N, CA, C, O and CB atoms as a CASP TS submission, in Angstrom:
PFRMAT TS
TARGET T0000
AUTHOR 0000-0000-0000
METHOD Language model
MODEL 1
PARENT N/A
ATOM      1  N   UNK     1     -14.778 157.998 -86.994  1.00  0.00           N
ATOM      2  CA  UNK     1     -15.863 158.246 -85.860  1.00  0.00           C
ATOM      3  C   UNK     1     -16.844 157.105 -86.001  1.00  0.00           C
ATOM      4  O   UNK     1     -17.413 157.472 -87.029  1.00  0.00           O
ATOM      5  CB  UNK     1     -16.681 159.740 -86.004  1.00  0.00           C
ATOM      6  N   UNK     2     -17.330 156.159 -85.717  1.00  0.00           N
ATOM      7  CA  UNK     2     -18.576 155.664 -86.319  1.00  0.00           C
ATOM      8  C   UNK     2     -19.673 156.105 -85.618  1.00  0.00           C
ATOM      9  O   UNK     2     -19.601 156.718 -84.553  1.00  0.00           O
ATOM     10  CB  UNK     2     -18.643 154.250 -86.402  1.00  0.00           C
ATOM     11  N   UNK     3     -21.077 155.694 -86.408  1.00  0.00           N
ATOM     12  CA  UNK     3     -22.330 155.971 -86.231  1.00  0.00           C
ATOM     13  C   UNK     3     -23.737 155.315 -85.108  1.00  0.00           C
ATOM     14  O   UNK     3     -23.648 154.102 -84.919  1.00  0.00           O
ATOM     15  CB  UNK     3     -22.530 155.809 -87.443  1.00  0.00           C
ATOM     16  N   UNK     4     -24.176 155.569 -84.853  1.00  0.00           N
ATOM     17  CA  UNK     4     -25.348 154.452 -84.015  1.00  0.00           C
ATOM     18  C   UNK     4     -26.243 155.592 -84.446  1.00  0.00           C
ATOM     19  O   UNK     4     -26.159 156.815 -84.335  1.00  0.00           O
ATOM     20  CB  UNK     4     -25.253 153.933 -81.945  1.00  0.00           C
ATOM     21  N   UNK     5     -27.463 154.457 -85.176  1.00  0.00           N
ATOM     22  CA  UNK     5     -28.815 154.482 -85.233  1.00  0.00           C
ATOM     23  C   UNK     5     -29.283 154.646 -84.320  1.00  0.00           C
ATOM     24  O   UNK     5     -28.864 154.059 -83.323  1.00  0.00           O
ATOM     25  CB  UNK     5     -29.349 153.673 -85.637  1.00  0.00           C
ATOM     26  N   UNK     6     -30.566 155.681 -84.232  1.00  0.00           N
ATOM     27  CA  UNK     6     -30.882 156.399 -83.193  1.00  0.00           C
ATOM     28  C   UNK     6     -32.188 155.882 -82.658  1.00  0.00           C
ATOM     29  O   UNK     6     -33.294 156.421 -82.622  1.00  0.00           O
ATOM     30  CB  UNK     6     -30.893 157.779 -83.534  1.00  0.00           C
ATOM     31  N   UNK     7     -31.581 154.113 -82.050  1.00  0.00           N
ATOM     32  CA  UNK     7     -32.864 153.288 -81.714  1.00  0.00           C
ATOM     33  C   UNK     7     -32.592 153.176 -80.696  1.00  0.00           C
ATOM     34  O   UNK     7     -31.584 152.609 -80.273  1.00  0.00           O
ATOM     35  CB  UNK     7     -33.273 152.067 -82.289  1.00  0.00           C
ATOM     36  N   UNK     8     -33.705 153.859 -79.884  1.00  0.00           N
ATOM     37  CA  UNK     8     -33.860 153.637 -78.193  1.00  0.00           C
ATOM     38  C   UNK     8     -35.104 152.941 -77.039  1.00  0.00           C
ATOM     39  O   UNK     8     -36.258 152.638 -77.344  1.00  0.00           O
ATOM     40  CB  UNK     8     -33.812 155.008 -77.759  1.00  0.00           C
ATOM     41  N   UNK     9     -34.477 152.816 -75.711  1.00  0.00           N
ATOM     42  CA  UNK     9     -35.593 151.956 -75.316  1.00  0.00           C
ATOM     43  C   UNK     9     -35.695 152.742 -73.525  1.00  0.00           C
ATOM     44  O   UNK     9     -34.850 152.823 -72.633  1.00  0.00           O
ATOM     45  CB  UNK     9     -35.095 149.901 -75.499  1.00  0.00           C
ATOM     46  N   UNK    10     -37.288 153.251 -73.622  1.00  0.00           N
ATOM     47  CA  UNK    10     -37.293 152.964 -72.524  1.00  0.00           C
ATOM     48  C   UNK    10     -37.971 151.819 -71.217  1.00  0.00           C
ATOM     49  O   UNK    10     -38.406 150.667 -71.224  1.00  0.00           O
ATOM     50  CB  UNK    10     -37.444 153.851 -72.496  1.00  0.00           C
ATOM     51  N   UNK    11     -37.845 152.458 -70.595  1.00  0.00           N
ATOM     52  CA  UNK    11     -37.930 151.433 -69.240  1.00  0.00           C
ATOM     53  C   UNK    11     -39.307 150.275 -69.641  1.00  0.00           C
ATOM     54  O   UNK    11     -39.305 149.051 -69.517  1.00  0.00           O
ATOM     55  CB  UNK    11     -38.388 152.585 -67.489  1.00  0.00           C
ATOM     56  N   UNK    12     -40.352 151.129 -70.120  1.00  0.00           N
ATOM     57  CA  UNK    12     -41.691 150.198 -71.230  1.00  0.00           C
ATOM     58  C   UNK    12     -41.484 149.533 -72.759  1.00  0.00           C
ATOM     59  O   UNK    12     -42.430 148.748 -72.827  1.00  0.00           O
ATOM     60  CB  UNK    12     -42.962 151.355 -71.665  1.00  0.00           C
ATOM     61  N   UNK    13     -41.122 149.487 -73.373  1.00  0.00           N
ATOM     62  CA  UNK    13     -40.234 148.662 -74.191  1.00  0.00           C
ATOM     63  C   UNK    13     -39.121 148.141 -73.494  1.00  0.00           C
ATOM     64  O   UNK    13     -38.235 148.285 -74.336  1.00  0.00           O
ATOM     65  CB  UNK    13     -39.747 149.367 -75.298  1.00  0.00           C
ATOM     66  N   UNK    14     -38.749 147.784 -72.803  1.00  0.00           N
ATOM     67  CA  UNK    14     -37.513 147.233 -71.905  1.00  0.00           C
ATOM     68  C   UNK    14     -38.247 146.064 -70.968  1.00  0.00           C
ATOM     69  O   UNK    14     -37.455 145.144 -70.761  1.00  0.00           O
ATOM     70  CB  UNK    14     -36.725 148.611 -70.825  1.00  0.00           C
ATOM     71  N   UNK    15     -39.853 145.806 -70.201  1.00  0.00           N
ATOM     72  CA  UNK    15     -40.414 145.805 -70.003  1.00  0.00           C
ATOM     73  C   UNK    15     -41.898 144.522 -70.946  1.00  0.00           C
ATOM     74  O   UNK    15     -42.653 143.580 -70.707  1.00  0.00           O
ATOM     75  CB  UNK    15     -40.077 146.978 -69.799  1.00  0.00           C
ATOM     76  N   UNK    16     -41.610 145.130 -71.655  1.00  0.00           N
ATOM     77  CA  UNK    16     -42.201 144.402 -72.803  1.00  0.00           C
ATOM     78  C   UNK    16     -41.015 143.304 -73.463  1.00  0.00           C
ATOM     79  O   UNK    16     -40.997 142.074 -73.451  1.00  0.00           O
ATOM     80  CB  UNK    16     -42.725 145.603 -73.980  1.00  0.00           C
ATOM     81  N   UNK    17     -39.958 144.389 -74.087  1.00  0.00           N
ATOM     82  CA  UNK    17     -38.876 143.073 -74.841  1.00  0.00           C
ATOM     83  C   UNK    17     -38.571 141.933 -73.576  1.00  0.00           C
ATOM     84  O   UNK    17     -37.867 140.968 -73.870  1.00  0.00           O
ATOM     85  CB  UNK    17     -36.955 143.873 -75.469  1.00  0.00           C
ATOM     86  N   UNK    18     -39.071 142.041 -72.255  1.00  0.00           N
ATOM     87  CA  UNK    18     -38.201 141.115 -71.211  1.00  0.00           C
ATOM     88  C   UNK    18     -40.035 140.123 -70.685  1.00  0.00           C
ATOM     89  O   UNK    18     -40.258 139.569 -69.608  1.00  0.00           O
ATOM     90  CB  UNK    18     -37.035 142.508 -69.409  1.00  0.00           C
ATOM     91  N   UNK    19     -40.857 140.222 -71.720  1.00  0.00           N
ATOM     92  CA  UNK    19     -41.750 139.157 -71.519  1.00  0.00           C
ATOM     93  C   UNK    19     -43.122 139.489 -70.433  1.00  0.00           C
ATOM     94  O   UNK    19     -43.934 138.610 -70.144  1.00  0.00           O
ATOM     95  CB  UNK    19     -40.803 137.967 -70.967  1.00  0.00           C
ATOM     96  N   UNK    20     -43.208 140.983 -69.879  1.00  0.00           N
ATOM     97  CA  UNK    20     -44.169 141.867 -70.152  1.00  0.00           C
ATOM     98  C   UNK    20     -44.286 141.774 -68.066  1.00  0.00           C
ATOM     99  O   UNK    20     -45.295 141.652 -67.371  1.00  0.00           O
ATOM    100  CB  UNK    20     -45.712 141.233 -71.547  1.00  0.00           C
ATOM    101  N   UNK    21     -42.708 141.904 -67.613  1.00  0.00           N
ATOM    102  CA  UNK    21     -42.182 141.473 -66.283  1.00  0.00           C
ATOM    103  C   UNK    21     -42.631 142.904 -65.964  1.00  0.00           C
ATOM    104  O   UNK    21     -42.689 143.733 -66.873  1.00  0.00           O
ATOM    105  CB  UNK    21     -40.450 140.900 -66.026  1.00  0.00           C
ATOM    106  N   UNK    22     -42.975 143.243 -64.607  1.00  0.00           N
ATOM    107  CA  UNK    22     -44.091 144.477 -63.076  1.00  0.00           C
ATOM    108  C   UNK    22     -42.360 145.359 -63.995  1.00  0.00           C
ATOM    109  O   UNK    22     -41.225 145.069 -64.373  1.00  0.00           O
ATOM    110  CB  UNK    22     -44.214 143.754 -59.891  1.00  0.00           C
ATOM    111  N   UNK    23     -43.517 146.736 -63.890  1.00  0.00           N
ATOM    112  CA  UNK    23     -42.466 147.517 -63.551  1.00  0.00           C
ATOM    113  C   UNK    23     -41.483 148.040 -62.647  1.00  0.00           C
ATOM    114  O   UNK    23     -40.751 148.975 -62.973  1.00  0.00           O
ATOM    115  CB  UNK    23     -42.709 148.037 -63.722  1.00  0.00           C
ATOM    116  N   UNK    24     -41.417 147.321 -61.200  1.00  0.00           N
ATOM    117  CA  UNK    24     -41.435 147.897 -60.428  1.00  0.00           C
ATOM    118  C   UNK    24     -39.245 146.572 -60.590  1.00  0.00           C
ATOM    119  O   UNK    24     -38.091 146.940 -60.372  1.00  0.00           O
ATOM    120  CB  UNK    24     -43.171 147.957 -59.181  1.00  0.00           C
ATOM    121  N   UNK    25     -39.664 145.552 -60.922  1.00  0.00           N
ATOM    122  CA  UNK    25     -38.680 144.201 -61.928  1.00  0.00           C
ATOM    123  C   UNK    25     -37.629 144.842 -63.102  1.00  0.00           C
ATOM    124  O   UNK    25     -36.472 144.706 -63.499  1.00  0.00           O
ATOM    125  CB  UNK    25     -39.988 143.030 -63.059  1.00  0.00           C
ATOM    126  N   UNK    26     -38.982 145.720 -63.405  1.00  0.00           N
ATOM    127  CA  UNK    26     -37.675 146.608 -64.448  1.00  0.00           C
ATOM    128  C   UNK    26     -36.700 147.741 -63.505  1.00  0.00           C
ATOM    129  O   UNK    26     -35.485 147.859 -63.348  1.00  0.00           O
ATOM    130  CB  UNK    26     -38.637 147.811 -65.910  1.00  0.00           C
ATOM    131  N   UNK    27     -37.797 148.424 -63.025  1.00  0.00           N
ATOM    132  CA  UNK    27     -36.707 148.978 -61.807  1.00  0.00           C
ATOM    133  C   UNK    27     -35.224 148.696 -61.667  1.00  0.00           C
ATOM    134  O   UNK    27     -34.114 149.163 -61.926  1.00  0.00           O
ATOM    135  CB  UNK    27     -37.135 148.483 -60.534  1.00  0.00           C
ATOM    136  N   UNK    28     -35.970 147.447 -60.989  1.00  0.00           N
ATOM    137  CA  UNK    28     -34.241 146.235 -60.057  1.00  0.00           C
ATOM    138  C   UNK    28     -33.263 146.145 -61.573  1.00  0.00           C
ATOM    139  O   UNK    28     -32.040 146.255 -61.652  1.00  0.00           O
ATOM    140  CB  UNK    28     -34.907 143.537 -59.308  1.00  0.00           C
ATOM    141  N   UNK    29     -33.838 146.008 -62.228  1.00  0.00           N
ATOM    142  CA  UNK    29     -33.431 144.959 -63.426  1.00  0.00           C
ATOM    143  C   UNK    29     -31.959 146.482 -64.140  1.00  0.00           C
ATOM    144  O   UNK    29     -30.823 146.252 -64.555  1.00  0.00           O
ATOM    145  CB  UNK    29     -35.495 144.398 -64.981  1.00  0.00           C
ATOM    146  N   UNK    30     -32.441 147.420 -64.046  1.00  0.00           N
ATOM    147  CA  UNK    30     -31.616 148.533 -64.695  1.00  0.00           C
ATOM    148  C   UNK    30     -31.473 149.192 -64.031  1.00  0.00           C
ATOM    149  O   UNK    30     -31.215 150.291 -64.522  1.00  0.00           O
ATOM    150  CB  UNK    30     -31.906 149.182 -65.648  1.00  0.00           C
ATOM    151  N   UNK    31     -31.502 149.145 -62.319  1.00  0.00           N
ATOM    152  CA  UNK    31     -30.700 149.609 -61.581  1.00  0.00           C
ATOM    153  C   UNK    31     -29.540 148.606 -61.599  1.00  0.00           C
ATOM    154  O   UNK    31     -28.497 149.234 -61.781  1.00  0.00           O
ATOM    155  CB  UNK    31     -31.297 149.907 -60.369  1.00  0.00           C
ATOM    156  N   UNK    32     -29.348 147.460 -61.497  1.00  0.00           N
ATOM    157  CA  UNK    32     -27.899 146.456 -61.402  1.00  0.00           C
ATOM    158  C   UNK    32     -27.021 147.026 -62.238  1.00  0.00           C
ATOM    159  O   UNK    32     -26.942 147.183 -63.456  1.00  0.00           O
ATOM    160  CB  UNK    32     -28.009 144.824 -61.891  1.00  0.00           C
ATOM    161  N   UNK    33     -26.049 147.436 -60.814  1.00  0.00           N
ATOM    162  CA  UNK    33     -23.862 147.518 -62.333  1.00  0.00           C
ATOM    163  C   UNK    33     -24.072 147.166 -62.765  1.00  0.00           C
ATOM    164  O   UNK    33     -24.325 147.943 -63.686  1.00  0.00           O
ATOM    165  CB  UNK    33     -22.174 147.018 -62.526  1.00  0.00           C
ATOM    166  N   UNK    34     -24.469 145.558 -63.262  1.00  0.00           N
ATOM    167  CA  UNK    34     -24.472 145.077 -64.404  1.00  0.00           C
ATOM    168  C   UNK    34     -25.374 145.582 -66.160  1.00  0.00           C
ATOM    169  O   UNK    34     -25.402 145.239 -67.342  1.00  0.00           O
ATOM    170  CB  UNK    34     -24.814 143.934 -63.851  1.00  0.00           C
ATOM    171  N   UNK    35     -25.886 146.446 -65.345  1.00  0.00           N
ATOM    172  CA  UNK    35     -26.968 146.806 -66.305  1.00  0.00           C
ATOM    173  C   UNK    35     -26.417 148.181 -67.210  1.00  0.00           C
ATOM    174  O   UNK    35     -25.641 148.993 -66.706  1.00  0.00           O
ATOM    175  CB  UNK    35     -28.459 147.145 -65.377  1.00  0.00           C
ATOM    176  N   UNK    36     -27.023 148.333 -68.848  1.00  0.00           N
ATOM    177  CA  UNK    36     -26.222 149.120 -69.604  1.00  0.00           C
ATOM    178  C   UNK    36     -27.019 150.982 -68.110  1.00  0.00           C
ATOM    179  O   UNK    36     -27.980 151.246 -67.388  1.00  0.00           O
ATOM    180  CB  UNK    36     -26.841 148.907 -72.077  1.00  0.00           C
ATOM    181  N   UNK    37     -25.522 151.671 -68.635  1.00  0.00           N
ATOM    182  CA  UNK    37     -25.917 152.656 -67.832  1.00  0.00           C
ATOM    183  C   UNK    37     -26.410 154.092 -69.489  1.00  0.00           C
ATOM    184  O   UNK    37     -25.801 154.246 -70.548  1.00  0.00           O
ATOM    185  CB  UNK    37     -24.252 153.051 -66.434  1.00  0.00           C
ATOM    186  N   UNK    38     -27.861 154.927 -68.901  1.00  0.00           N
ATOM    187  CA  UNK    38     -29.147 154.721 -69.606  1.00  0.00           C
ATOM    188  C   UNK    38     -27.595 155.777 -70.345  1.00  0.00           C
ATOM    189  O   UNK    38     -26.432 156.008 -70.015  1.00  0.00           O
ATOM    190  CB  UNK    38     -31.240 155.224 -69.002  1.00  0.00           C
ATOM    191  N   UNK    39     -29.079 156.345 -72.128  1.00  0.00           N
ATOM    192  CA  UNK    39     -28.406 157.268 -72.699  1.00  0.00           C
ATOM    193  C   UNK    39     -28.375 158.048 -72.276  1.00  0.00           C
ATOM    194  O   UNK    39     -27.198 158.405 -72.222  1.00  0.00           O
ATOM    195  CB  UNK    39     -28.529 157.548 -73.542  1.00  0.00           C
ATOM    196  N   UNK    40     -29.149 158.883 -71.724  1.00  0.00           N
ATOM    197  CA  UNK    40     -30.309 159.575 -71.263  1.00  0.00           C
ATOM    198  C   UNK    40     -31.606 159.745 -70.282  1.00  0.00           C
ATOM    199  O   UNK    40     -32.747 159.303 -70.415  1.00  0.00           O
ATOM    200  CB  UNK    40     -30.617 159.561 -71.938  1.00  0.00           C
ATOM    201  N   UNK    41     -31.053 160.504 -69.299  1.00  0.00           N
ATOM    202  CA  UNK    41     -32.298 161.001 -68.549  1.00  0.00           C
ATOM    203  C   UNK    41     -33.548 162.454 -68.598  1.00  0.00           C
ATOM    204  O   UNK    41     -33.603 163.660 -68.355  1.00  0.00           O
ATOM    205  CB  UNK    41     -31.681 161.079 -67.404  1.00  0.00           C
ATOM    206  N   UNK    42     -34.100 161.720 -68.916  1.00  0.00           N
ATOM    207  CA  UNK    42     -35.228 162.698 -69.753  1.00  0.00           C
ATOM    208  C   UNK    42     -36.406 162.691 -68.295  1.00  0.00           C
ATOM    209  O   UNK    42     -36.603 161.736 -67.543  1.00  0.00           O
ATOM    210  CB  UNK    42     -36.059 161.723 -71.693  1.00  0.00           C
ATOM    211  N   UNK    43     -37.161 164.296 -68.218  1.00  0.00           N
ATOM    212  CA  UNK    43     -38.426 164.879 -67.523  1.00  0.00           C
ATOM    213  C   UNK    43     -38.496 162.879 -67.856  1.00  0.00           C
ATOM    214  O   UNK    43     -38.114 162.207 -66.898  1.00  0.00           O
ATOM    215  CB  UNK    43     -39.804 166.564 -68.446  1.00  0.00           C
ATOM    216  N   UNK    44     -38.992 162.030 -69.232  1.00  0.00           N
ATOM    217  CA  UNK    44     -39.883 161.215 -68.869  1.00  0.00           C
ATOM    218  C   UNK    44     -39.472 159.968 -68.408  1.00  0.00           C
ATOM    219  O   UNK    44     -40.250 159.027 -68.255  1.00  0.00           O
ATOM    220  CB  UNK    44     -40.657 161.099 -69.754  1.00  0.00           C
ATOM    221  N   UNK    45     -37.619 159.903 -68.054  1.00  0.00           N
ATOM    222  CA  UNK    45     -37.636 158.889 -67.541  1.00  0.00           C
ATOM    223  C   UNK    45     -36.621 158.588 -67.959  1.00  0.00           C
ATOM    224  O   UNK    45     -36.061 159.540 -68.503  1.00  0.00           O
ATOM    225  CB  UNK    45     -38.531 158.177 -67.627  1.00  0.00           C
ATOM    226  N   UNK    46     -35.627 156.950 -67.991  1.00  0.00           N
ATOM    227  CA  UNK    46     -34.194 157.073 -68.569  1.00  0.00           C
ATOM    228  C   UNK    46     -34.141 156.488 -70.022  1.00  0.00           C
ATOM    229  O   UNK    46     -35.284 156.045 -69.904  1.00  0.00           O
ATOM    230  CB  UNK    46     -33.108 156.265 -67.619  1.00  0.00           C
ATOM    231  N   UNK    47     -33.881 156.201 -70.976  1.00  0.00           N
ATOM    232  CA  UNK    47     -33.903 155.592 -72.120  1.00  0.00           C
ATOM    233  C   UNK    47     -32.185 155.350 -72.511  1.00  0.00           C
ATOM    234  O   UNK    47     -31.270 156.161 -72.362  1.00  0.00           O
ATOM    235  CB  UNK    47     -34.821 156.528 -73.171  1.00  0.00           C
ATOM    236  N   UNK    48     -32.120 153.840 -73.097  1.00  0.00           N
ATOM    237  CA  UNK    48     -30.292 153.254 -73.752  1.00  0.00           C
ATOM    238  C   UNK    48     -30.766 152.787 -74.271  1.00  0.00           C
ATOM    239  O   UNK    48     -31.986 152.628 -74.241  1.00  0.00           O
ATOM    240  CB  UNK    48     -28.996 152.442 -73.184  1.00  0.00           C
ATOM    241  N   UNK    49     -30.230 152.485 -74.768  1.00  0.00           N
ATOM    242  CA  UNK    49     -30.200 152.581 -76.602  1.00  0.00           C
ATOM    243  C   UNK    49     -30.053 151.054 -76.434  1.00  0.00           C
ATOM    244  O   UNK    49     -29.400 150.375 -75.642  1.00  0.00           O
ATOM    245  CB  UNK    49     -28.640 153.622 -77.699  1.00  0.00           C
ATOM    246  N   UNK    50     -30.917 150.735 -77.490  1.00  0.00           N
ATOM    247  CA  UNK    50     -30.963 149.485 -78.177  1.00  0.00           C
ATOM    248  C   UNK    50     -30.610 148.121 -78.191  1.00  0.00           C
ATOM    249  O   UNK    50     -31.067 146.983 -78.089  1.00  0.00           O
ATOM    250  CB  UNK    50     -30.645 149.654 -78.855  1.00  0.00           C
ATOM    251  N   UNK    51     -29.194 149.017 -78.429  1.00  0.00           N
ATOM    252  CA  UNK    51     -28.600 147.842 -79.350  1.00  0.00           C
ATOM    253  C   UNK    51     -27.927 146.959 -77.118  1.00  0.00           C
ATOM    254  O   UNK    51     -27.815 145.795 -76.731  1.00  0.00           O
ATOM    255  CB  UNK    51     -26.624 148.786 -81.235  1.00  0.00           C
ATOM    256  N   UNK    52     -27.748 148.024 -76.545  1.00  0.00           N
ATOM    257  CA  UNK    52     -26.735 147.800 -75.378  1.00  0.00           C
ATOM    258  C   UNK    52     -28.019 147.001 -74.878  1.00  0.00           C
ATOM    259  O   UNK    52     -27.943 145.778 -74.758  1.00  0.00           O
ATOM    260  CB  UNK    52     -25.943 149.273 -74.346  1.00  0.00           C
ATOM    261  N   UNK    53     -29.283 147.730 -74.564  1.00  0.00           N
ATOM    262  CA  UNK    53     -29.894 146.490 -73.973  1.00  0.00           C
ATOM    263  C   UNK    53     -30.540 145.338 -74.416  1.00  0.00           C
ATOM    264  O   UNK    53     -31.030 144.743 -73.455  1.00  0.00           O
ATOM    265  CB  UNK    53     -30.607 146.789 -73.341  1.00  0.00           C
ATOM    266  N   UNK    54     -30.807 144.600 -75.827  1.00  0.00           N
ATOM    267  CA  UNK    54     -29.913 143.380 -76.150  1.00  0.00           C
ATOM    268  C   UNK    54     -29.327 142.519 -76.438  1.00  0.00           C
ATOM    269  O   UNK    54     -29.579 141.419 -76.930  1.00  0.00           O
ATOM    270  CB  UNK    54     -29.765 143.112 -76.144  1.00  0.00           C
ATOM    271  N   UNK    55     -27.800 143.430 -75.870  1.00  0.00           N
ATOM    272  CA  UNK    55     -26.158 142.616 -75.936  1.00  0.00           C
ATOM    273  C   UNK    55     -26.955 142.654 -74.524  1.00  0.00           C
ATOM    274  O   UNK    55     -27.250 143.678 -75.141  1.00  0.00           O
ATOM    275  CB  UNK    55     -24.127 143.452 -76.395  1.00  0.00           C
ATOM    276  N   UNK    56     -27.393 142.617 -73.682  1.00  0.00           N
ATOM    277  CA  UNK    56     -27.075 142.538 -72.283  1.00  0.00           C
ATOM    278  C   UNK    56     -28.330 141.547 -71.799  1.00  0.00           C
ATOM    279  O   UNK    56     -28.567 141.250 -70.628  1.00  0.00           O
ATOM    280  CB  UNK    56     -27.002 144.142 -71.509  1.00  0.00           C
ATOM    281  N   UNK    57     -28.988 141.158 -72.829  1.00  0.00           N
ATOM    282  CA  UNK    57     -30.349 140.440 -73.033  1.00  0.00           C
ATOM    283  C   UNK    57     -29.709 138.992 -72.871  1.00  0.00           C
ATOM    284  O   UNK    57     -29.794 137.985 -72.168  1.00  0.00           O
ATOM    285  CB  UNK    57     -31.229 140.762 -74.651  1.00  0.00           C
ATOM    286  N   UNK    58     -28.778 139.692 -74.331  1.00  0.00           N
ATOM    287  CA  UNK    58     -28.072 138.298 -75.244  1.00  0.00           C
ATOM    288  C   UNK    58     -27.428 136.945 -74.249  1.00  0.00           C
ATOM    289  O   UNK    58     -27.413 135.721 -74.379  1.00  0.00           O
ATOM    290  CB  UNK    58     -26.492 138.988 -76.268  1.00  0.00           C
ATOM    291  N   UNK    59     -26.798 138.169 -72.954  1.00  0.00           N
ATOM    292  CA  UNK    59     -25.727 137.185 -72.234  1.00  0.00           C
ATOM    293  C   UNK    59     -26.356 136.704 -70.816  1.00  0.00           C
ATOM    294  O   UNK    59     -26.323 135.597 -70.279  1.00  0.00           O
ATOM    295  CB  UNK    59     -24.169 138.036 -71.930  1.00  0.00           C
ATOM    296  N   UNK    60     -27.033 138.124 -70.336  1.00  0.00           N
ATOM    297  CA  UNK    60     -28.077 137.639 -68.781  1.00  0.00           C
ATOM    298  C   UNK    60     -29.225 136.888 -69.520  1.00  0.00           C
ATOM    299  O   UNK    60     -28.492 136.223 -70.253  1.00  0.00           O
ATOM    300  CB  UNK    60     -28.940 139.259 -67.630  1.00  0.00           C
ATOM    301  N   UNK    61     -29.888 136.684 -69.705  1.00  0.00           N
ATOM    302  CA  UNK    61     -31.729 136.771 -70.344  1.00  0.00           C
ATOM    303  C   UNK    61     -31.424 135.332 -71.710  1.00  0.00           C
ATOM    304  O   UNK    61     -32.345 135.257 -72.523  1.00  0.00           O
ATOM    305  CB  UNK    61     -32.335 139.179 -71.497  1.00  0.00           C
ATOM    306  N   UNK    62     -30.186 134.255 -71.932  1.00  0.00           N
ATOM    307  CA  UNK    62     -30.534 133.953 -73.577  1.00  0.00           C
ATOM    308  C   UNK    62     -31.584 133.487 -73.847  1.00  0.00           C
ATOM    309  O   UNK    62     -32.205 133.652 -74.897  1.00  0.00           O
ATOM    310  CB  UNK    62     -29.765 133.081 -74.275  1.00  0.00           C
ATOM    311  N   UNK    63     -32.052 132.523 -72.438  1.00  0.00           N
ATOM    312  CA  UNK    63     -33.490 131.926 -73.058  1.00  0.00           C
ATOM    313  C   UNK    63     -34.428 133.339 -73.945  1.00  0.00           C
ATOM    314  O   UNK    63     -35.142 132.960 -74.873  1.00  0.00           O
ATOM    315  CB  UNK    63     -34.618 131.226 -71.421  1.00  0.00           C
ATOM    316  N   UNK    64     -34.406 134.697 -73.682  1.00  0.00           N
ATOM    317  CA  UNK    64     -35.335 134.705 -74.222  1.00  0.00           C
ATOM    318  C   UNK    64     -35.434 135.100 -75.490  1.00  0.00           C
ATOM    319  O   UNK    64     -34.400 135.438 -76.066  1.00  0.00           O
ATOM    320  CB  UNK    64     -35.929 135.151 -73.629  1.00  0.00           C
ATOM    321  N   UNK    65     -36.886 135.144 -76.284  1.00  0.00           N
ATOM    322  CA  UNK    65     -36.363 134.565 -77.768  1.00  0.00           C
ATOM    323  C   UNK    65     -35.938 136.534 -77.958  1.00  0.00           C
ATOM    324  O   UNK    65     -36.035 137.479 -77.175  1.00  0.00           O
ATOM    325  CB  UNK    65     -38.062 133.481 -79.252  1.00  0.00           C
ATOM    326  N   UNK    66     -35.365 136.381 -79.700  1.00  0.00           N
ATOM    327  CA  UNK    66     -35.839 137.774 -80.128  1.00  0.00           C
ATOM    328  C   UNK    66     -36.608 138.216 -80.402  1.00  0.00           C
ATOM    329  O   UNK    66     -37.357 137.389 -80.921  1.00  0.00           O
ATOM    330  CB  UNK    66     -35.581 138.210 -80.726  1.00  0.00           C
ATOM    331  N   UNK    67     -37.062 139.265 -80.404  1.00  0.00           N
ATOM    332  CA  UNK    67     -37.345 140.435 -80.676  1.00  0.00           C
ATOM    333  C   UNK    67     -38.316 140.584 -81.874  1.00  0.00           C
ATOM    334  O   UNK    67     -37.804 140.180 -82.918  1.00  0.00           O
ATOM    335  CB  UNK    67     -36.188 141.063 -80.820  1.00  0.00           C
ATOM    336  N   UNK    68     -39.818 141.144 -82.030  1.00  0.00           N
ATOM    337  CA  UNK    68     -40.185 140.624 -83.172  1.00  0.00           C
ATOM    338  C   UNK    68     -39.029 142.324 -84.461  1.00  0.00           C
ATOM    339  O   UNK    68     -38.315 143.263 -84.107  1.00  0.00           O
ATOM    340  CB  UNK    68     -42.540 140.454 -83.109  1.00  0.00           C
ATOM    341  N   UNK    69     -39.386 141.941 -85.525  1.00  0.00           N
ATOM    342  CA  UNK    69     -38.741 142.667 -85.981  1.00  0.00           C
ATOM    343  C   UNK    69     -39.978 143.427 -86.747  1.00  0.00           C
ATOM    344  O   UNK    69     -39.755 144.406 -87.459  1.00  0.00           O
ATOM    345  CB  UNK    69     -37.584 142.052 -86.635  1.00  0.00           C
TER
END
């Protein structure tokens, strides 16, 4: 069984990664059927595996530059 680093993104991180879009737009995007399923739904909100979000961005928003490392 492979291991996965624990790198998660919440709505705020997704918002910033997509260029500072609105919270409403993040909700619309993360509700799309082609957006990755959340890794967990916490009291603070949903979180996603960062690698899944980055893969989605690479396919659906290729014009967005690489994240700052």
